[in-house]
BAMAR-665937 format. One record per residue: x, y, z negated of N, C-alpha, C in turn. Coordinates in steps of 0.1 Angstrom, whole numbers, m for minus. Atoms other than C-alpha are relative to their C-alpha. Layout:
<pts>
PT     nu     nv     nw    cau    cav    caw     cu     cv     cw
PT      X      Y      Z      X      Y      Z      X      Y      Z
...
</pts>
This chain:
<pts>
PT     nu     nv     nw    cau    cav    caw     cu     cv     cw
PT     13      4      5    419   m253    298     m6     10     m9
PT      5    m10     10    417   m229    269     m3     13      8
PT      3    m12     m8    419   m200    295    m13     m1      7
PT     13      2     m6    390   m215    314    m12      1     m9
PT     11     m1      9    369   m219    283     m3     14     m5
PT      1    m14      4    376   m183    273     m8      8     10
PT      7     m6    m11    363   m171    307    m15     m5     m1
PT     13      5      0    333   m194    303     m9      7    m11
PT      7     m6     11    323   m180    269     m3     15      3
PT      2    m14     m4    328   m144    282    m12      2      9
PT     11     m1     m9    305   m150    311    m13     m4     m6
PT     12      3      7    280   m167    289     m5     11     m9
PT      4    m11      8    279   m138    265     m5     12      8
PT      5    m11     m9    275   m113    293    m13     m4      6
PT     13      4     m5    247   m134    307    m11      1    m11
PT     10     m1     10    229   m135    273     m4     14     m2
PT      3    m15      1    233    m97    269     m9      5     11
PT      8     m5    m11    219    m92    304    m14     m5     m1
PT     14      6      1    190   m116    297     m8      8    m10
PT      8     m7     11    180    m98    265     m3     14      5
PT      3    m13     m6    183    m65    284    m11      0      9
PT     12      1     m9    160    m77    311    m13     m3     m7
PT     13      3      7    135    m91    286     m5     13     m7
PT      5    m12      7    135    m58    267     m6     10     10
PT      6     m8    m11    129    m39    300    m14     m5      4
PT     12      6     m4    102    m64    309    m11      2    m10
PT      9     m2     11     86    m61    275     m6     15      0
PT      4    m14      0     85    m23    278     m9      2     12
PT      9     m2    m12     70    m25    313    m14     m5     m3
PT     13      7      3     43    m49    301     m8      8    m10
PT      7     m8     11     35    m28    270     m5     13      5
PT      4    m13     m6     34      5    289    m12     m2      9
PT     12      2     m8     10    m10    314    m12     m3     m8
PT     12      2      9    m12    m22    286     m5     13     m7
PT      4    m13      6    m11     12    269     m5     10     10
PT      3    m10    m10    m15     30    302    m11     m4     10
PT     11      4     m8    m47     15    315     m7     11      7
PT      7    m11     m5    m62     49    320      9     11      5
PT     m9    m10     m6    m32     66    336      3     12     m9
PT     m4    m11     10    m24     86    304     15      2      0
PT    m14     m3      2      9    102    298      4     m4    m14
PT     m3      5     13     24     82    270     12      8     m6
PT    m11     m7      6     47     98    244     13     m8      1
PT    m13      7     m1     85     89    243      0    m10    m12
PT     m1     10     11     96     59    222      8    m11      5
PT     m8     12     m3    112     25    221     m9    m12     m4
PT      9     11      3     92     m7    224      8    m13     m5
PT     m7     11      6    120    m29    211      1    m13      8
PT     m2     13     m6    125    m66    218    m13     m7      3
PT     12      8     m2     99    m90    232     m5     m7    m13
PT      6      7     11     75   m103    206      3      7    m14
PT     m4     m6     13     95    m87    177     m2     15      0
PT      2    m15     m1     93    m51    189      9      7     m9
PT     m8     m8      9    105    m26    163     m1     m5    m14
PT      2      5     14     97    m48    133     12     m2     m8
PT    m13      2      7    133    m57    125      5     13     m7
PT     m5    m12      6    143    m21    120    m10      6    m10
PT     10     m5     10    110    m13    102      2     m8    m13
PT     m2      8     12    115    m42     77     13      4     m7
PT    m13     m3      6    152    m33     72     m1     13     m7
PT      0    m13      6    145      3     65     m9      0    m13
PT     10      0     11    115     m4     42      5     m8    m12
PT     m4      9     11    130    m32     21     14      2     m5
PT    m15      0      4    168    m26     22      6     13      1
PT     m6    m13     m2    174     10     30     m9     12     m3
PT      9    m12      2    157     44     32    m12     m2      8
PT     13      2     m8    120     40     41     m2     11     10
PT      2    m10     m9    121     73     58      9     m1     13
PT     m9      1    m11    149     62     81     m6     m5     13
PT      6      6    m12    126     43    104     m7     11      9
PT      6    m11     m7    106     74    114     11     10      5
PT    m10    m10     m4    137     96    114      8     m5     12
PT     m7      6    m12    153     72    140     m7      4     13
PT      7     m5    m12    125     82    164      1     15      2
PT     m1    m15     m2    126    119    157     14      4      4
PT    m13     m3     m4    164    119    161      2     m3     15
PT     m2      4    m14    163    101    195    m10      8      9
PT     10     m5     m9    131    116    209     m6     14     m4
PT      4    m13      4    126    149    191    m12      0    m10
PT     11     m1     10     99    162    167    m14      1      6
PT     13     m1     m6     69    157    189    m11     m6     m9
PT     10      5      9     51    137    162     m7    m12      5
PT      6     11     m6     40    109    185     10     m8      8
PT    m10      8     m6     61     79    196     m6    m14      4
PT      5     14     m4     53     46    215     10    m10     m7
PT     m8     10      6     65     15    197     m8    m14      1
PT      6     13      0     57    m22    193      0     m5    m14
PT      1      3     14     45    m30    158    m11    m11     m3
PT     10     10      4     28    m60    142     m6     m8     12
PT      4      8    m12     26    m78    176     m8      7     10
PT      8     m7    m10      9    m50    195      8     13      4
PT     m5    m13     m4     20    m20    216     m8     11     m7
PT      6    m10      9     13     10    194      5     14      3
PT     m4    m14      0     15     48    191      2      4    m15
PT     m3     m4     14     32     60    158     m3     15      0
PT      4    m14      1     17     93    147      6      5    m13
PT     m7     m5     12     37    114    122     m3     15     m4
PT      3    m14      3     28    151    125    m13      2     m8
PT     12     m2      8      3    163     99    m13      3      8
PT     11     m4     m7    m20    179    124     m6    m11      9
PT      4     12     m9    m21    148    147     m5    m11     m9
PT      6     10      9    m26    125    117    m14      4     m4
PT     13     m4      4    m55    146    106    m10     m3     11
PT     10      3    m11    m71    143    141     m3    m15      1
PT      3     15     m1    m67    105    141     m8     m5    m11
PT      7      5     12    m79    100    106    m15      6     m2
PT     13     m7      1   m109    124    109    m10     m4     11
PT      8      3    m12   m121    114    143     m4    m15      0
PT      5     14      1   m141     82    135     m7     m5     13
PT      6      4    m12   m157     82    169     10     m7     10
PT    m10      5     m9   m125     77    189     11     m9     m6
PT    m10      8      7   m103     61    162     m6     m8    m11
PT      7      8     10   m119     32    143     10     m7     m9
PT     m9      7      9   m104     15    113      3    m14      5
PT     m4     13     m6    m85    m15    125     14     m4     m5
PT    m12      5      6    m57    m36    111      6    m11      8
PT     m6     11     m7    m32    m60    127     m4    m13     m6
PT      5     13      5    m42    m97    124      8     m5    m11
PT     m8      5     11    m13   m105    102     m3      6    m13
PT      4     m7     12    m24    m79     77    m14     m4     m5
PT     14      4      4    m61    m89     78      0    m14     m5
PT     m1     13      5    m51   m125     73      4     m1    m15
PT     m4     m1     14    m35   m115     40    m10      7     m9
PT      9     m8      9    m59    m89     27    m14     m3      1
PT     14      4     m2    m91   m105     40     m7      8     10
PT      5     m7    m12   m109    m96     72    m12      9     m3
PT     12     m8      1   m142    m83     58     m1      5    m15
PT      1     m7     13   m135    m62     27     m3     14      2
PT      3    m13     m3   m131    m26     35      3      3     15
PT     m2     m1    m14   m120    m31     71     m8    m12      7
PT      8     10     m7   m141    m51     96    m14      0     m5
PT     14     m1      5   m174    m39     80     m5     13      7
PT      7    m12     m6   m199    m13     92      3     12     m9
PT     m3    m12      8   m195     23     80    m10      1    m12
PT      9      0     12   m226     19     58      4    m10    m10
PT     m5     10     10   m212    m13     42     12      6     m7
PT    m12     m6      5   m179      5     37     m4     10    m11
PT      4    m10      9   m196     34     20     m6     m6    m13
PT      7      7     12   m217     11     m3     11     m6     m9
PT    m10      6      8   m186     m8    m14      8     11     m8
PT     m7    m10      6   m168     24    m22     m8      6    m12
PT      8     m6     10   m197     38    m42     m1     m9    m12
PT      1     10     11   m200      6    m63     13     m1     m8
PT    m13      3      7   m163      1    m70      6     13     m6
PT     m6    m12      6   m154     37    m77     m8      6    m11
PT      9     m5     10   m183     43   m100      5     m2    m14
PT     m5      3     13   m164     28   m129     12      8     m3
PT    m13     m7      2   m133     50   m125     m1     15      3
PT      1    m14     m3   m147     84   m115    m10      6    m10
PT      9     m7      9   m163    109   m138      6      1    m14
PT     m5     m3     13   m157    123   m173     m1    m12    m10
PT      3     11      9   m172     94   m192      9    m12      3
PT     m7     11     m4   m155     67   m172     15      2     m3
PT    m14     m3      2   m120     83   m174      3      0    m15
PT     m2      0     15   m124     89   m212      2    m14     m6
PT      0     14      5   m129     52   m217     14     m6      2
PT    m12      6     m4    m96     43   m200     13      8     m5
PT    m12     m8      3    m73     71   m212      7     m6    m12
PT     m7      5     12    m66     55   m246      7    m13      4
PT     m6     12     m4    m59     21   m230     13      3      9
PT    m11     m4     m8    m36     37   m204     12      5     m8
PT    m10     m5      9    m18     55   m232      8    m11     m7
PT     m6     11      7    m12     23   m251      9     m8     10
PT     m9      8    m10      1      5   m219     12      8      2
PT    m12     m8     m3     24     34   m212     10     m1    m12
PT     m9      0     11     39     35   m247      7    m14     m1
PT     m6     13      1     44     m3   m248     10     m3     11
PT     m9      3    m12     59     m4   m213     13      8     m1
PT    m12     m8      0     83     25   m218      9     m2    m13
PT     m8      4     12     93     15   m254      8    m13      4
PT     m7     12     m4    103    m19   m239     12      3      9
PT    m11     m3     m9    123     m3   m212     11      8     m7
PT     m9     m8      7    140     21   m236      9     m9     m9
PT     m8     10      8    152     m9   m257     10     m8      7
PT     m8      8     m8    169    m25   m228     14      6      1
PT    m13     m5     m1    207    m22   m226      5      0     15
PT     m4      1    m14    210    m32   m189     m7     10      9
PT      7     m9    m10    201     m9   m159    m13     m6      4
PT     12      5     m4    166    m11   m147     m3      5     15
PT      4     m5    m13    151     m9   m112    m13      7     m2
PT     11     m8      4    128     20   m116    m13     m3      7
PT     13      2     m8    103     13    m88     m6    m13     m4
PT      5     13      4    100    m24    m99     m8      2    m13
PT      6     m2     14     92    m13   m135    m13      8      1
PT     12     m9     m2     68     14   m123    m12     m8      6
PT     10      9     m6     50    m12   m102     m7     m9    m11
PT      6      8     11     45    m34   m133     m9      8     m8
PT      8     m9      8     32     m5   m153    m13      4      8
PT     12     m4     m8      8      7   m125     m9    m12      2
PT      8     12     m2     m3    m29   m119     m8     m3    m13
PT      7      3     13    m12    m33   m156    m12     10     m2
PT     11    m10      2    m32     m1   m156    m12     m3      9
PT     11      2    m10    m52     m9   m124     m7    m13     m4
PT      7     13      5    m58    m45   m138     m9      3    m11
PT      9     m4     11    m73    m29   m169    m13      5      5
PT     12     m6     m6    m97     m9   m148     m8    m11      8
PT      7     10     m8   m105    m39   m125     m6    m11     m8
PT      4     12      7   m107    m67   m150     m6      2    m14
PT      4     m3     14   m115    m50   m183     12      2     m9
PT    m11     m4      9    m95    m41   m213      6    m12     m7
PT     m5     11      6    m90    m76   m226      7     m9     10
PT     m8      8    m10    m62    m90   m204     10     m8     m8
PT    m10      8      6    m41   m119   m216     13      3      7
PT    m13     m3     m5     m4   m111   m211      5    m11      9
PT     m5     11     m9      4   m145   m197     m7      0     13
PT      7      0    m13    m24   m142   m171      5     12      8
PT     m5    m11     m8    m11   m108   m161     14     m3      6
PT    m14      4     m5     25   m121   m158     m1     m9     12
PT      2      9    m12     13   m148   m134     m5      7     12
PT      5     m8    m11     m7   m124   m113     11      9      5
PT    m10     m9     m5     22    m99   m112     11     m8      8
PT    m10      7     m8     46   m126   m100     m5     m3     14
PT      6      3    m13     22   m137    m72     m1     13      9
PT      1    m12     m8     16   m101    m62     13      6      6
PT    m13     m4     m5     53    m93    m58      3     m7     13
PT     m3      8    m12     55   m121    m32    m10      5     11
PT     10     m4    m10     22   m110    m16      3     13      6
PT     m3    m14     m6     32    m73    m12     12     m1      9
PT    m11      1     m8     65    m84      2     m3     m5     14
PT      4      5    m13     47   m102     30     m7     10      9
PT      7    m11     m8     27    m71     41     10      7      9
PT    m10     m8     m7     59    m54     52     11    m10      5
PT    m10     10     m4     76    m84     69     m4     m5     14
PT      3      5    m13     78   m101    103    m11    m10     m2
PT     12      9      2     44   m119    107      3    m14      6
PT     m4     14     m5     60   m154    111     m5     m9    m11
PT      6      9     10     40   m181     94      8    m14      1
PT     m9     12      1     69   m206     90      8      0    m13
PT     m8      1     13     87   m219     59     13      8      0
PT    m13     m8      1    115   m196     48     m3     15      3
PT      3    m14     m3     98   m164     60     m9      6    m11
PT      7     m7     10     84   m138     37    m15      0      2
PT     14      0     m3     51   m137     55     m7    m14     m4
PT      5     13      3     46   m175     50     m1     m1    m15
PT      1      0     14     53   m171     13    m11      8     m5
PT     11     m9      4     29   m142     11    m14     m7      2
PT     13      7     m3      1   m164     26     m3    m10    m12
PT      1      9     11      8   m190     m1     m4      7    m13
PT      3     m8     12      7   m163    m28    m15      5      1
PT     14     m4     m2    m26   m151    m13    m10    m11     m5
PT      9     11      4    m41   m186    m18      0     m1    m16
PT     m1      1     14    m28   m186    m54     m8     11     m7
PT      8    m11      5    m43   m152    m61    m15     m2      1
PT     14      3     m2    m76   m163    m47     m5    m10    m11
PT      4     10     11    m77   m193    m72      0      7    m14
PT      0     m6     13    m67   m171   m101    m12      9     m2
PT     11    m10      1    m93   m144    m94    m14     m8      0
PT     12      8      0   m120   m171    m87     m2     m5    m14
PT      1      5     13   m113   m186   m121     m4     11    m10
PT      4    m11      8   m116   m152   m137    m15      4      2
PT     14     m3     m3   m149   m146   m120     m9    m10     m7
PT      8     10      6   m163   m179   m132     m1      2    m15
PT      0     m3     15   m152   m171   m168     m8     12     m4
PT      7    m12      3   m166   m136   m167    m15     m2      2
PT     14      2     m3   m199   m148   m153     m6     m8    m12
PT      4      8     11   m202   m173   m182     m1      9    m13
PT      0     m9     12   m193   m146   m208    m11     10      1
PT     11    m10     m1   m218   m121   m194    m14     m6     m3
PT     13      7      2   m246   m147   m195     m2     m3    m15
PT      1      4     14   m238   m157   m231     m1     12     m9
PT      0    m12      8   m235   m121   m243     m5     12      8
PT      6    m10     m8   m259    m98   m225      1     14     m5
PT     m1    m13      6   m253    m70   m249     13      7      2
PT    m14     m5     m1   m216    m66   m241      1     11     10
PT     m2    m12     m9   m205    m33   m224      7     m5     12
PT     m6      5    m12   m198    m39   m188      5     13      8
PT     m6    m11     m6   m174    m12   m175      9     m3     11
PT    m11      3    m10   m149    m30   m153     m6     m1     14
PT      4      2    m13   m150    m32   m116     m6    m14      3
PT      4     13     m2   m154    m69   m118    m15     m2     m5
PT     14      1      5   m186    m66   m140     m9      7     10
PT      9     m7    m10   m201    m41   m115     m2     m8     12
PT      2      8    m13   m194    m63    m85     m9    m12     m3
PT      8     12      3   m210    m93   m102    m15      4     m1
PT     14     m4      1   m242    m73   m108     m5      7     12
PT      4     m8    m11   m243    m53    m76     m5     m8     12
PT      5      7    m12   m261    m61    m43      3      8     12
PT     m4     m7    m13   m254    m52     m7    m13      7      5
PT     10     m8     m5   m276    m31     15    m13     m8      4
PT     12      9     m3   m299    m61     22     m5     m7    m13
PT      5      5     13   m305    m68    m15      6    m13     m4
PT     m6     12      4   m282    m98    m17     13      3     m8
PT    m12     m1      9   m255   m103    m44     12     m3      8
PT    m13      2     m7   m219   m102    m32      4    m15     m3
PT     m5     13      2   m204   m136    m26     13      0     m8
PT    m12      0      8   m175   m147    m48     12      3     10
PT    m11     m3     m9   m153   m146    m17      2     15      2
PT     m1    m15     m2   m160   m109    m11      5      7    m12
PT     m5     m6     13   m155   m101    m48     15     m2     m1
PT    m14      3      1   m121   m119    m47      8      9      9
PT     m7     m8    m10   m111   m100    m16      1     15     m5
PT     m1    m14      5   m120    m66    m32      9      1    m11
PT     m9     m1     11   m102    m74    m64     15      0      4
PT    m14      0     m5    m70    m83    m45      4     13      7
PT     m3    m12     m8    m72    m53    m22      2     12    m10
PT     m2    m11     10    m77    m29    m52     13     m1     m8
PT    m12      2      8    m48    m45    m71     12      4      9
PT    m11     m3     m9    m26    m42    m40      1     15      2
PT      0    m15     m2    m36     m5    m35      6      7    m12
PT     m5     m6     12    m27      3    m71     15     m1     m1
PT    m14      2      0      8    m11    m66      8      8     10
PT     m8     m7    m11     18      5    m33     m2     15      1
PT      2    m14     m1      5     40    m39      4      7    m13
PT     m3     m7     12      7     49    m76     15     m1     m4
PT    m14      2      4     41     34    m84     10      8      7
PT    m10     m8     m7     61     50    m56     m2     15     m3
PT      2    m14      4     45     84    m64      6      4    m13
PT     m6     m3     13     55     82   m100     15     m1      0
PT    m15      1     m1     90     70    m91      6     12      6
PT     m6    m11     m7     96     98    m67     m1     13     m9
PT      2    m12      9     82    124    m92     11      0    m11
PT    m11      1     10    107    111   m119     14      3      6
PT    m13     m2     m6    136    112    m94      2     15      3
PT     m1    m15     m3    128    148    m83      2      8    m13
PT     m2     m7     13    125    159   m119     14     m1     m6
PT    m14      2      5    159    144   m127      9      9      9
PT     m8     m8     m9    173    162    m96      0     15     m3
PT      2    m15      4    159    196   m108     m3      1    m14
PT      2      0     15    164    197   m146     m8     13     m5
PT      8    m12      5    149    233   m148    m15     m3      2
PT     14      3     m1    116    219   m135     m4    m10    m10
PT      3      9     10    118    190   m158     m2      7    m14
PT      2     m7     12    122    214   m187    m13      7     m1
PT     13     m7      0     92    234   m177    m12    m10     m2
PT     10     10      2     71    202   m175      0     m5    m14
PT     m1      4     14     84    191   m209     m6     10     m9
PT      5    m10      9     76    224   m225    m15      1      0
PT     15      0     m1     40    222   m212     m5    m11     m9
PT      5     11      8     36    188   m228      2      2    m15
PT     m2     m3     14     51    199   m261    m10     11     m5
PT     10    m11      4     28    230   m262    m13     m7     m2
PT     13      7      1     m2    207   m257     m1     m8    m13
PT      0      8     13      9    185   m286     m1      9    m12
PT      0     m9     12     15    215   m309    m14      5     m3
PT     14     m5      2    m21    227   m303    m10    m11     m4
PT      9     11      3    m35    193   m311     m4      0    m15
PT      4      1     14    m56    189   m343      8    m11     m7
PT     m8      9      8    m38    171   m371     m7    m14     m1
PT      8     12      1    m66    145   m371      1     m9     13
PT      0      7    m13    m60    135   m335     13     m8      1
PT    m11      9      0    m37    106   m329      5     m3     15
PT     m4      4    m14    m37    101   m291     m4     11     10
PT      2     m9    m11    m40    118   m257    m15      0      3
PT     14     m1     m5    m74    130   m245     m1      5     14
PT      2     m4    m14    m89    137   m211      1     15      1
PT     m1    m15      0    m92    174   m220     14      5      0
PT    m14     m3      0    m55    175   m227      7     m2     14
PT     m6      3    m14    m47    159   m193     m4     12      9
PT      4    m11     m8    m67    187   m177      7     13     m2
PT     m8    m12      3    m45    213   m194     14     m1      6
PT    m14      2     m6    m14    199   m176      0      6     14
PT      1     m7    m12    m15    225   m149     14     m1      8
PT    m13      0     m6     23    225   m142      3    m14      5
PT     m3     14     m4     26    187   m142     m9     m4     12
PT      8      2    m12     m3    186   m117      6      5     12
PT     m7     m5    m12     16    208    m94     12     m8      4
PT    m12      9     m3     47    185    m97     m5    m12      8
PT      6     12     m7     25    156    m86     m4      4     14
PT      4     m4    m13     10    175    m57     12      3      9
PT    m11     m2     m8     44    186    m45      7    m13      3
PT     m6     14     m3     57    150    m48     m7     m6     12
PT      8      6    m10     28    139    m26      3      7     14
PT     m3     m7    m12     37    166     m1     13     m4      6
PT    m13      3     m4     73    156      1      2    m14      5
PT     m3     14     m3     71    119      3    m12     m8      5
PT     11      9     m4     50     92     19     m2    m11    m10
PT      1     10     11     37     72    m10    m10    m11      3
PT     10     10     m3     13     50      9      6     m9     12
PT     m4      9    m11     17     21     34     m6      6     13
PT      5     m6    m12     10     27     71    m15     m2      1
PT     14      0     m2    m26     35     80     m2     m4     15
PT      2      5    m13    m39     17    111    m14      5      6
PT     13     m4     m7    m65     30    136      2     m5     15
PT      0      4    m14    m75     17    171     m8      9      8
PT      7    m10     m9    m84     41    199    m11     m8      8
PT     11      6     m7   m118     32    214      0      5     15
PT     m1     m6    m13   m110     53    245     12      8      2
PT    m12     m9     m2    m83     74    261     m3     14     m6
PT      2    m13      7    m78    105    240     12      9      3
PT    m11     m9     m3    m58    136    249      4      7    m13
PT     m6     m6     13    m35    147    220     13      7      3
PT    m12     m8     m2     m7    172    218      3      3     15
PT     m1     m4    m14    m14    181    254      3    m11     10
PT     m2     12     m9     m9    145    267    m12     m9      1
</pts>
């Protein structure tokens, strides 16, 4: 009897493996047909399992391993062609990695339009910077970047950023236990971007609540898009609802404050959005303002913090470069007038070597999340 059961389970396992193999082949056939409507020559790649595609390996490498390993798995198996077919976020896709090819995709707005997977747009809001016309996109960028670009705007925030940095790093230096560098850099970057977005008077308890919700929210962006209890994506949707309520309450409070004190200086992105109008002369809805605030907060976490973290790691790996960067900072402080107590924008512009360190870090690492584009027609790239 035990001998028969052993054979039964062996046959069952062989059948399951064969079934998954068939489903994987069927998924690849279906996806290739969908990508190959115009008889194009598709790049090499792996479309993964049905429905899931390559998301399991993507999530594993991004959250629990080396983020670069996901792309390197394609280059190892299929060469350095810079283009690979895959199945990502529920859609058959082409992954582009070569700098020249990326430049072509990102610069050609006629054949490659800004487009995001449904799971991502459900989290970040459908009509903020994606899902709008090019003119609306340009207008939103002009309005929201006006408060952070230019000599006067940057001069306002330098002192606040300095104070945030000193407080954050003094707190870390006093800790006896090891710290997770990226996590702490995200907290620091988040507080800086929140200062620019919401203004300089941020209650620490409010910030801590927002930071907690954002950690859950960001986790869901790079997760299997499964809206069921227990999954990261489901928790992220709940965090999105909580962030919407938090920012809506902040909007209501700021609107009352601005109405009662019309003479107060309005420099934050929130103040600008409350006063701005769209191309048709209408004020932005609270829903749109909330979406923009969430998107900017998200962007500050996933780009600035990884860049700063990698820069610190590289400087630690190359102590001679760290010494040169340190000497530049010390020289700037020595030339500072005795009456000056803090960092100035002019001093930041004198940091030529540190600027090169940051540029080299950006060249070596990918400090941003994936960028999504949708092809409007068949395009010949890399000779294919």
